[in-house]
C-alpha positions as CSV (number, residue, x, y, z in Angstrom):
1,M,-5.8,14.4,2.4
2,V,-3.6,11.4,3.2
3,D,-1.1,13.6,4.8
4,W,-3.9,15.3,7.0
5,I,-5.3,11.7,8.0
6,E,-1.8,10.5,8.9
7,A,-0.9,13.6,11.0
8,H,-4.3,13.3,12.7
9,F,-3.6,9.7,13.8
10,E,-0.1,10.7,14.9
11,E,-1.5,13.7,17.0
12,H,-4.7,12.3,18.4
13,G,-4.4,8.5,18.2
14,F,-7.5,8.2,15.9
15,G,-8.7,9.4,12.6
16,P,-10.5,8.4,9.5
17,W,-10.1,4.8,8.3
18,A,-10.1,3.6,4.7
19,A,-13.5,2.1,3.9
20,E,-13.8,-0.8,1.4
21,L,-16.5,-3.1,0.3
22,R,-16.3,-6.5,2.1
23,E,-17.0,-8.6,-1.1
24,S,-14.5,-6.9,-3.4
25,E,-12.1,-5.0,-1.1
26,E,-12.6,-2.1,-3.3
27,F,-11.6,1.3,-1.7
28,I,-14.8,3.4,-1.6
29,G,-13.8,6.3,0.7
30,Y,-13.2,6.8,4.4
31,I,-15.2,6.7,7.6
32,G,-13.7,7.5,11.0
33,L,-13.2,10.0,13.8
34,A,-11.9,13.5,13.2
35,I,-11.5,16.8,15.1
36,P,-13.0,19.6,12.9
37,R,-10.5,22.3,11.9
38,F,-13.1,25.1,12.1
39,Q,-14.8,26.8,15.0
40,A,-18.6,26.5,15.5
41,A,-20.9,26.6,18.6
42,F,-20.3,22.8,19.0
43,T,-16.4,22.8,18.7
44,P,-14.1,21.6,20.1
45,C,-15.5,18.1,19.5
46,V,-14.8,14.8,17.9
47,E,-17.0,13.8,14.9
48,I,-17.8,10.8,13.0
49,A,-16.8,11.9,9.4
50,W,-17.2,10.0,6.1
51,R,-16.8,10.7,2.4
52,L,-17.8,7.9,0.0
53,A,-17.5,7.8,-3.7
54,S,-20.8,8.9,-5.2
55,R,-21.7,5.4,-6.6
56,Y,-21.6,4.0,-3.2
57,R,-24.0,6.5,-1.5
58,G,-27.6,5.6,-0.5
59,R,-26.8,2.0,0.2
60,G,-26.5,2.3,3.9
61,L,-22.7,2.0,3.9
62,A,-21.9,5.2,5.7
63,T,-24.5,4.3,8.3
64,E,-23.0,0.9,8.8
65,G,-19.5,2.4,9.0
66,A,-20.6,5.1,11.4
67,Y,-22.1,2.5,13.8
68,A,-18.7,0.7,13.8
69,V,-16.9,3.8,14.4
70,A,-19.2,4.7,17.3
71,R,-18.7,1.2,18.8
72,D,-14.9,1.8,18.8
73,A,-15.0,5.3,20.0
74,F,-17.2,4.6,23.0
75,G,-16.0,1.0,23.7
76,V,-12.3,1.1,23.0
77,L,-11.4,4.8,23.1
78,E,-13.9,5.5,25.9
79,M,-14.9,8.8,24.4
80,P,-17.6,10.6,26.4
81,E,-19.5,12.0,23.4
82,L,-19.4,12.2,19.5
83,V,-21.0,14.7,17.2
84,L,-22.3,14.3,13.5
85,F,-23.1,17.2,11.5
86,T,-23.9,18.3,7.9
87,V,-25.4,21.0,5.9
88,P,-29.1,21.3,6.0
89,A,-29.4,20.4,2.3
90,N,-27.8,17.1,2.7
91,T,-31.0,15.2,3.6
92,R,-29.3,11.6,3.3
93,S,-26.8,12.3,5.8
94,R,-29.3,14.0,8.1
95,G,-31.3,10.8,8.0
């Protein structure tokens, strides 16, 4: 995964960032921008992607990180749009 993230940054100038808790600086997963590697009706696109360790889910951390990523994508990188997607059964992410 690290190799893919580093290659994504090199090729596109952006990618997923390491996510950590402010209070402890503990690594909890990643949140950032990615170009999906599959084809769908909405690709090509840039997505806000995240994966957090299960014990950190349900605390609003992915939402907080996604807002920070969106601010960077629209403000700094001047991207025209972003997408977010998940499987229908993932009701937390859909929220």
